[in-house]
C-alpha positions in Angstrom: 16.5 22.6 -16.4 16.7 21.1 -12.9 20.1 19.5 -13.3 23.0 18.9 -15.6 22.0 15.2 -15.7 18.6 15.9 -17.4 19.9 15.6 -21.1 21.5 12.2 -20.4 18.3 11.0 -18.6 16.2 12.1 -21.5 18.3 10.0 -23.9 17.5 7.0 -21.7 13.8 7.6 -21.8 12.9 9.1 -25.2 14.2 6.3 -27.5 12.8 7.5 -30.8 14.1 4.6 -32.9 12.8 2.0 -30.6 9.4 3.7 -30.4 9.0 3.8 -34.2 10.1 0.1 -34.4 7.5 -1.0 -31.8 4.8 1.0 -33.5 5.6 -0.5 -36.9 5.3 -4.1 -35.4 1.9 -3.2 -33.9 0.7 -1.7 -37.1 1.5 -5.0 -38.9 -0.6 -6.9 -36.4 -3.5 -4.5 -36.5 -3.4 -4.6 -40.4 -4.0 -8.3 -40.4 -7.7 -9.1 -41.5 -8.2 -11.5 -38.6 -7.3 -8.9 -35.9 -10.6 -7.0 -36.0 -12.7 -10.2 -35.5 -11.4 -10.2 -31.9 -9.4 -7.0 -31.3 -6.7 -7.0 -28.7 -7.6 -3.9 -26.6 -4.2 -4.0 -24.8 -2.4 -3.8 -28.2 -4.6 -0.9 -29.3 -3.9 1.0 -26.1 -0.2 0.4 -26.7 -0.5 1.7 -30.2 -2.2 4.9 -28.9 0.6 5.3 -26.3 3.3 5.0 -28.9 1.6 7.4 -31.3 1.3 9.9 -28.5 5.0 9.5 -27.7 6.0 10.3 -31.3 3.7 13.3 -31.3 5.2 14.5 -28.0 8.7 14.0 -29.5 7.7 16.3 -32.4 6.4 18.9 -30.0 9.7 18.9 -28.0 11.6 19.3 -31.3 9.5 22.4 -32.1 10.1 23.9 -28.6 13.8 23.2 -29.0 13.8 25.0 -32.3 12.0 28.0 -30.8 14.6 28.2 -28.1 17.5 28.0 -30.6 15.9 30.9 -32.4 15.6 33.0 -29.2 19.2 32.3 -28.3 20.3 33.3 -31.8 18.4 36.6 -31.5 20.1 37.2 -28.1 23.5 36.7 -29.7 22.6 39.2 -32.3 21.9 41.8 -29.6 18.1 41.5 -29.2 16.6 41.9 -25.7 14.9 38.5 -25.4 16.2 37.3 -21.9 12.6 37.4 -20.5 11.2 35.3 -23.3 14.1 32.8 -23.0 13.4 32.4 -19.3 9.7 31.8 -19.9 10.3 29.3 -22.7 12.9 27.4 -20.6 10.4 27.2 -17.8 7.7 25.9 -20.1 10.2 23.5 -21.7 11.3 22.1 -18.4 7.7 21.5 -17.2 6.8 19.9 -20.5 9.8 17.6 -20.4 9.1 16.4 -16.9 5.5 15.7 -17.8 6.6 13.7 -20.8 9.1 11.8 -18.8 6.4 10.8 -16.4 4.0 9.7 -19.1 6.7 7.7 -21.0 7.9 6.0 -17.8 4.3 4.7 -17.3 4.8 1.7 -19.5 4.1 -1.1 -17.0 1.6 -3.8 -17.7 -1.0 -2.3 -15.4 0.1 1.3 -15.2 -2.8 2.5 -17.4 -5.5 1.0 -15.1 -7.7 2.6 -12.4 -6.7 1.9 -8.8 -8.1 0.8 -5.5 -6.3 2.3 -2.5 -6.4 1.0 1.1 -5.0 3.0 4.0 -4.4 1.6 7.5 -3.0 3.5 10.6 -0.2 1.9 12.5 0.1 1.5 16.2 -0.6 4.6 18.2 -4.3 5.0 18.5 -5.8 8.4 17.8 -2.5 9.9 16.7 -2.0 7.3 13.9 -5.7 7.3 13.0 -5.5 11.1 12.5 -2.5 10.6 10.3 -4.3 8.1 8.2 -7.1 10.6 7.6 -4.5 13.2 6.6 -3.2 10.8 4.0 -6.7 10.2 2.7 -7.3 13.9 2.4 -3.9 14.3 0.6 -4.8 11.6 -2.0 -8.3 12.9 -2.6 -6.9 16.4 -3.2 -4.2 15.0 -5.5 -6.9 13.2 -7.5 -9.0 16.4 -7.7 -5.9 18.3 -9.0 -5.4 15.7 -11.7 -9.0 15.6 -12.7 -9.5 12.0 -11.6 -12.7 10.6 -10.1 -12.7 9.1 -6.6 -15.2 7.0 -4.7 -14.8 5.9 -1.0 -16.2 2.4 -0.8 -15.5 1.6 2.8 -14.5 3.8 5.8 -14.2 2.9 9.4 -14.1 5.9 11.7 -11.6 6.1 14.5 -12.3 6.5 18.1 -12.3 10.3 18.8 -10.6 11.3 15.6 -9.2 10.0 12.3 -10.0 6.7 10.7 -9.2 3.0 11.5 -9.2 2.1 7.8 -10.4 3.4 4.4 -10.8 1.9 0.9 -11.4 4.1 -2.1 -11.3 4.0 -5.9 -9.4 6.4 -8.1 -10.4 6.4 -11.8 -8.5 8.0 -14.6 -5.6 7.6 -17.1 -2.5 6.0 -15.7 -3.8 6.2 -12.1 -2.3 2.8 -11.0 1.1 3.6 -12.4 1.2 7.0 -10.6 -0.2 5.7 -7.3 2.2 2.7 -7.2 4.8 5.2 -5.9 2.8 5.5 -2.7 2.8 1.9 -1.7 4.4 1.4 1.7 4.7 3.0 5.1 4.4 6.7 5.6 5.9 8.3 8.7 4.7 11.6 10.3 6.7 13.6 12.9 4.8 16.5 14.5 3.8 18.2 17.8 0.7 16.2 18.6 -2.6 18.2 18.8 -3.8 15.4 21.1 -1.0 15.7 23.6 -1.7 18.2 26.4 2.0 18.6 27.0 2.6 19.5 23.3 5.3 16.8 22.9 6.6 15.6 19.5 5.1 12.3 18.3 5.9 9.9 15.5 3.1 8.2 13.7 2.8 5.6 10.9 0.2 4.6 8.3 0.4 2.1 5.5 -0.8 2.6 1.9 -1.6 -0.3 -0.4 -2.6 0.2 -4.1 -4.2 -2.4 -6.4 -4.9 -2.2 -10.1 -8.6 -2.4 -10.9 -9.1 -5.4 -13.3 -11.7 -5.5 -16.0 -13.3 -8.2 -18.1 -10.2 -8.6 -20.3 -8.5 -10.3 -17.3 -10.1 -13.5 -16.3 -10.2 -14.0 -12.5 -12.0 -17.2 -11.6 -13.9 -16.8 -8.3 -15.9 -19.9 -7.4 -19.0 -19.4 -5.3 -17.9 -22.2 -2.9 -14.7 -20.3 -2.2 -16.6 -17.2 -1.0 -18.2 -16.4 2.4 -20.5 -13.4 2.1 -21.7 -11.7 5.2 -24.2 -8.8 5.4 -24.4 -6.3 8.2 -25.8 -2.9 9.1 -23.6 -0.1 7.7 -22.1 2.2 10.3 -21.7 6.0 10.0 -21.7 9.2 11.9 -25.3 9.0 13.0 -28.6 10.2 11.8 -29.2 9.8 8.1 -25.7 8.3 7.5 -26.6 5.1 9.4 -28.3 2.5 7.3 -31.3 0.9 9.0 -31.0 -2.3 6.9 -28.3 -5.0 6.5 -27.0 -3.5 3.2 -23.3 -3.6 3.9 -21.4 -6.6 2.4 -18.3 -8.3 3.6 -16.6 -11.0 1.4 -14.0 -13.5 2.5 -12.1 -15.5 -0.1 -11.5 -18.7 1.8 -8.5 -20.1 -0.2 -6.4 -16.9 0.2 -8.0 -15.3 3.3 -8.5 -12.0 1.4 -11.3 -9.9 3.0 -13.1 -7.0 1.3 -16.1 -5.1 2.3 -18.3 -2.2 1.0 -20.9 -0.1 2.8 -20.9 3.0 0.6 -24.3 2.3 -1.1 -27.7 1.8 0.5 -28.4 -1.1 -1.8 -27.0 -4.5 -0.8 -26.9 -5.5 -4.4 -24.7 -2.5 -5.3 -22.4 -3.0 -2.3 -22.1 -6.7 -3.4 -21.0 -5.7 -6.9 -18.5 -3.2 -5.6 -17.1 -5.7 -3.1 -16.7 -8.3 -5.9 -14.8 -5.8 -8.0 -12.4 -5.1 -5.1 -12.0 -8.8 -4.6 -11.1 -9.4 -8.2 -8.5 -6.7 -8.0 -7.0 -8.1 -4.8 -6.9 -11.6 -6.3 -5.2 -10.4 -9.4 -2.6 -8.6 -7.4 -2.2 -11.7 -5.2 -1.4 -13.8 -8.3 1.0 -11.2 -9.7 2.8 -11.0 -6.4 3.4 -14.7 -6.4 5.0 -14.4 -9.9 7.1 -11.5 -8.8 8.3 -13.4 -5.8 10.6 -15.5 -7.9 12.0 -12.6 -9.8 13.0 -10.2 -7.0 13.5 -10.0 -3.3 10.4 -9.2 -1.4 10.2 -5.4 -1.1 8.9 -3.7 2.0 5.5 -2.9 0.6 3.8 -4.8 3.3 6.3 -4.3 6.1 5.5 -3.7 9.7 3.9 -0.3 10.1 6.7 0.8 12.4 10.2 2.4 12.6 12.7 1.6 9.9 10.2 0.5 7.3 8.9 3.8 6.0 9.2 4.9 2.3 8.6 8.6 3.1 8.8 10.9 6.1 6.7 14.0 6.7 8.4 16.1 9.3 6.4 19.1 10.7 8.5 19.7 13.8 11.1 20.8 14.8 11.7 21.6 11.1 9.5 21.2 8.0 10.6 18.7 5.4 9.1 15.8 3.4 11.6 13.3 2.2 11.3 10.1 0.2 13.8 7.5 1.4 13.9 5.7 -1.9 14.5 8.5 -4.3 16.2 10.9 -1.7 13.9 13.7 -2.9 13.2 16.2 -0.2 10.8 19.2 -0.3 10.2 21.9 2.3 6.8 23.1 1.2 4.9 20.5 3.3 1.6 22.3 3.1 1.6 22.1 -0.7 2.5 18.4 -0.6 -0.2 17.5 2.0 -2.6 19.6 -0.1 -2.1 17.1 -3.0 0.9 18.2 -5.0 2.5 14.8 -5.3 3.7 15.0 -8.8 7.4 15.6 -7.9 7.5 12.5 -5.7 5.7 10.4 -8.3 8.0 11.6 -11.1 11.1 11.0 -9.0 9.9 7.5 -8.1 9.3 6.6 -11.7 12.8 7.8 -12.7 14.4 5.9 -9.8 12.5 2.7 -10.6 13.5 2.9 -14.3 17.1 4.2 -14.1 18.2 3.9 -10.5 18.9 7.6 -10.4 18.1 9.4 -7.2 17.0 13.0 -6.8 18.9 14.0 -3.7 22.2 13.7 -1.8 21.3 10.6 0.1 21.6 12.2 3.5 19.3 10.8 6.2 16.8 12.8 8.2 17.8 13.5 11.8 15.5 11.8 14.3 
């Protein structure tokens, strides 16, 4: 186990009695004859989640029993230390995975996500950092078996990107990626500085849940301004020769979305409308949350003091999350898409308030 606090933490997350009680109430509703005339898909998803939680609890009980047996054999003089070590490792990994899954119980956690990345001030340096973040998230999605689709990408001048919007589709994607919302800070020796000086760059990450037909978002035609333009690219066959790219402006809110991924204007319009529905849904949810909490720095200035995570590549190598206090030294692995430790720590912190580190700040 990673720490002595793990058993107490599990008790706060794996509430078996509560899970059984919630499942029993759902079964009563599902058993009603009128339910299947217009089935509640959200309720069915919740039933599936609770059933899986009970099955996982049974699996943990079996693994615990197996460990008890191995410890008993060791006390009797059997040479099983190697097997105990392997089982403990598997048990710890299984437990952390279950913690993550069971913490993903928010209203929209199960949904697919739309991710938007913008560089901060700093020109090429920040634009390159934004592209590094894009690559990190695409590799994370690949590791997890999720599908991705870049719907809009604006190339930087010389290197990097000025902005990018992409979809990530898979189970619990929004709940996992919610940990990434905010400003990300990079400290490194700049490859664009002839004097090899250390630079600090910033980029922001926003994540929106993809909404489906179950959620009604009313978009009136008169509230929309739709513009078409010629899609940009890297030249040659990547440049569309027709005005197929679509930009939509929702006039009441000022929300702007655009898509130029497809050669068909019709397909780009459909994808832009899907993005707009997601943005409007999040806009409405944010207005409701405003009364329940203080505004968090999810849309703070992309600058000093507002970052949620720092990625330091020089003069030492460390990635540290400023909310959970989790710090990892294997920066290449993290930038290569291994984000599960940060996502898990965020979910635990959000649910319980527990942090993973000692709270020390990074030196500048």
